[in-house]
N, C-alpha and C positions, 0 to 999 in steps of 0.2 A: 251405293255411293262408292265410287272408285277413289283410291288414295293416290293422288298425283305427287306425293312427296318423294323427293330424290334422295338417294343415299348420300350421306355426308361423311367426309374423312375426319379422322381425329388423330391426335398425337398419342402414340403408345406410351410415351414417358409420363403423360399427364393422366393416365388411366381413364381416358374418355372424358375427363372434365375439361371444360373450356378454360383456356388460360385467362387469368384475370388481368385486366388492363391496369388495375390499380397497383401502385408500387408496393413492394413488400414492406411491412412494418418492422421486420427483423433488423436489429441493429448489428452493424458490422463493426467489430472492434479491431481497429487497425494497429493498436498498440500491443505491447507484449502481454502475454497471459500471466495472470498473477500466480505465484507459486502456491501449491497446496500441499499440506502435510499428508503423509500416508500413515494410517493406523495399522501398525504391524500386528496388533492383537485381533484384527478383523479375521473371522473364520473364512470369509469368502475370498480373502486375498491369497493368491497362489504365487509362490516364489519358485522360480525355475531352479533346478539343481545345477550343480557345476558341470555335469555331463551334457545337460540340455542347453546350457547357456551359450548362445552363438558368439557373444562377445568374448567370453573366456576362450572359446575355441580359436577365434581370430587372433587373440593375444598369444596363445600357444604356438600358432602357426608363424607369427612374426618372430617369436623367440627362436624357433627352429631355423627360420631363414637367416637370422642374424648369426647363428652358430656356423652355418655353411656359407657365410658371406664370401663372395669371390675376391681374390686378391686385387688390391688397388694398383692401378698402373698409371704411371706418370706419362703425360703426353710429351713426346719427343719433338723438339723443334728441328726443322730442316737445316737451319743455319745457326751455328754457335760460334761466338768469338773465342770462347775458351778452346774449342776443338781446333780452330784455325791457328791459335797461338801454340797449342801443343804440337800440331803438325809442323809448324815452322821451327820449333825447338828441336824436334826429332830430326828434321832435315839438317839443321846446323850441326847437331851432334854427330850425325852420320858423316858429313863432310869433314868435320874436325878429326874424327877417327880415321877416315881414309887418308888424310894428309899425314897424320901422325904415323900410321902404319907404313905408308910409302917411305917416309923419312927414316923410320927405324930400320926397315929391311935394306934400304940403300946404304945406310951407315954400317950395318952388319956385313954386307957384301964387300964394302970397302976395307973393313978390318980383316975379314977372312971369308973365303967361300964356304967353309964348313959352318961357321956361325950364321952366315946368310941363309944357307939352306935349312938350318935348324929353326931359325926365326920364321922363315916362310912356311915351314911345315906346321909350326905351332899356330901361326896365323890361320892356316887352312883348317886345322882342327877346330879352332875357335869359331870360324865362320860356319863350318858344317854343323857344329853344336848349336849355334845360334839359330841357324835355319831349321834345325830339327825342333827346337823349342817353339819357333813361330808356327811350324806346321802342327805341332801338338796343340797349341793354343787355338788355332783355327778349327781343328777337329773337335776340341772340347766345346767351343762355343756353338759349333754346328749341332752337336749332339744335344746340348742344352736347349737350343731353339727347336729341335725336332721333338723333344719331350714336351715343351710348352705348346707347340702346334698340335701335337697329338691330344693333349689335354683339352685344348679348345675345340678340336673336332669332336671329341667325345661329348663335351658339354652341349654342343649344338645338336648332336644326334641322339642324345639321351631321351628326349620326350617320346619320339616315335622312330627308332632306328629300324630299317629293314634288314633282312638277313644278309644280303651281300655286303651292305655297308658295315654291319656288325662284324662280319668275318674279316673284312679288311682292317678294321680297327684292332681286332684281337691279334691279327697277324703282325701288325706294327708294334703292339705291346710285347708280343713274344720276342721279336727281334731285339728289343731294348733290354729285356731282363734275361735273355738266354744265357748270359755269362754267369748268372748266379746259380749255384748248386741247389739253393733252397727251392727253386722253381722247377726242378726236374720232374718230380712226381706230378705237380700241377699241370705241367705242359703235356705229360703223357695222358692224364685224365681228360684234359681239354681236347687233345687230338682224337681220342676215342669217342667222345660225346659230341664233337662239333657237327658231324653230319646228321645226328639224330635231333638236334635242336632246330626248330623252325621259327623261333621267335627271337628277334634281335635283342630285346631287353634281357631275356633269360641267358642268352649267350654272353652278353657283357657282364651280367651278374656272376656267372660261373667263372669268367676270366678274372674278375676282380678277386673272388674268394680263393681261387686256386693259384693264381700267379702272384698276387700281391699280399695275400693273407700272411704268409710267413715273413715276407719282407717288412710288413707293418709291425709285426711282433719284434723283429730285430731292431727296427727304427725306434720303437718304444724303449727298448733296452738301452740304446745309444743315448736317447734323450735323458732317461732317468740317471744313467751313469754320469753324464756330463753335468746335470743339475746337482747331483750329490757332490761331485768334486768342487763345484763352485760354492756350495753351501759350506763344505768343510774348510776351504781356503778362506772364505769370508769370516768364519767363526774363529780361526786361529791367527789370522794375519794382523800385524800391529798397525798397518798403514792402510788408509782408504785407497791410496793410489795403487797399491798392490792388488786390492780387490777388483778395482776397475780394469786394470791391465789384464789380470788373469781371466776375468769374465769375458773380455773382448777376445782374448786368445781362444778360450773354450768355445765361443760362439762361431768363430771362423773354422775351428777344427771340427765342430759338430756339423756345420754346413757342408764341409768337404766330405765327411763320412756319409751323410745322408744322400748327397748327390751320387757318390760312388756306389752306395747300396742299391739305388734304383736305376743304375746303369748309365748315368750321364757322363761321369768321369771328366768334369771340367778342369781346365788349367787355372792359372793365376787370374787371368782376366775373366774367365767364366765364373770363378768363385766370387769375384767382385760384382759381377752382374747379378748373380743370385742373391748376394748380400744386399745389394741395393733394392731388389724387389721385396725382400723380406722386411727391410727397414721401412720402406715406403708403405707396406701394408700395416706394420705395427704403429706407424706414426698416426694412422687414422683410427684403427680399430683396436690396437693392442692395449692402450692405456686404460680404456674403459673396461675391457675384459679382465685385466689384471686387478683393477680396483674392485670390481664386483666380487671376484673370487676371493681376494684377501679379506674383504669385509665380511663376506658370508662365512668363510671358514674360521677366521680368527675370532670374530665376535660370537658366532653361534656356538662354537665349541670351547671358547674360553681359553685358547692356547696362549694368547698374548700375556696373560697374567701368570702363567705357569712356567715360562721359559725365560732364559736370560736374554739380555739385550743383544749380545753378540750372536747367540744361536738364532734369535728371531731375525736378525739381519741376514744371516746365512740362509734361513728358510725363504725369506722374501727374494733374495737374489737367485736361489734355486728355482723358485716359481717363475721368475722373469726369464731365466734360461729355458725353463720348460715351455713357456709361451713362445719364445723364439724358436725352439726346436720344433714345435707343432706346426708353426707357419712354414719353416724351412722344409719340413716333411711334406706338407701339402703342396708346396711349389716344386719339390723334386719328384713327386709322384707322377708317373705318366698317365694316371687316371684319377679323376675326382672321386671323392668319397660318395658312394651311393648305397651299395649293398652292405659294406662294412662301415662301422661307426667311427666317426672322427674322434681321436683322443681328446679328452677333456682335462683341464688342469686339476680339477678336484680328485681325479683318479690317481694323480701322482703325489698328492699332499701327504697321505698316510705313509708312503714309502720314503718321502723326503725327511720326515720327522723321526724316522728310526735311526738307531745308532750304528747300523751295519755299515761297514766300510764300502766305498764305491768300487765297483769292478769294471775294469776296462774290457769291453767286449769286442774291441777291434781285432780283426783277424789279420 
């Protein structure tokens, strides 16, 4: 007897069983699941260690990202009524000065040719000096913008820089810091090893350590010296207005020193531009960082109960100056922190609370 049975297909997912046409009796709970307690004494319960906890690793990564947070930049509008008014005021003042100078020189020539020529010579010297100041301000702003552009280019190239791109960036860094004698040995080492390095990341790392390492140490000394001066003045000054005025003066002075240290050499308007960038960054991120550092250091170490009120105010103002200096250092630096570690406020606190007098490290 022959078997005329035909082969039948079946679904692999059902393991050869015929799917049932009857609806499933399993109840589907569309509401929220009830909370269940966990018995921590259960021997079968496994708790992941802190090294294996992926959530702790993610939190640590977020903390590191917040420490290296890029500076905040304000959006510039194309048209501003304030700029238009300032341009009109400058034009009116220029016309007024021109009419006044013409009238003055004419009156001097009417009195005596000698006094006329002396007045004209003095006016010429004044105009040449003013032109020199304008040119210096333009050069300073151009250098500041070149440093900012170089830092942006390095940030874009840092994930995967190729060797020609890295060599171009290193050459631009060298041109900026070539005036500093602290970089002479680093430039020599970099020149000797540049042809032997075939990886862009390694070349940029070597450039950061050799060209900017000594400058970072000098910048740290400048920040610490400025913070100590602010702390001392706050502790001994009788008026709060004196504290505020000296702190503002010290911040402007520190910004100028740091910019000159890293090769920017900005003028008056360049310093104002750099100060605006630092303040805009501190307005968003600085307050939180200062508060966390103060709470951690003063509460955990119990310093607040051991020092006087005036000395405590001096330490706080010194920490705020330190925070300002770190941001100014980061914005003046031609390269973002990657191989070298960014300074932290807590590393300055032990030196701020010492009684050693501040030293001016400006050369």
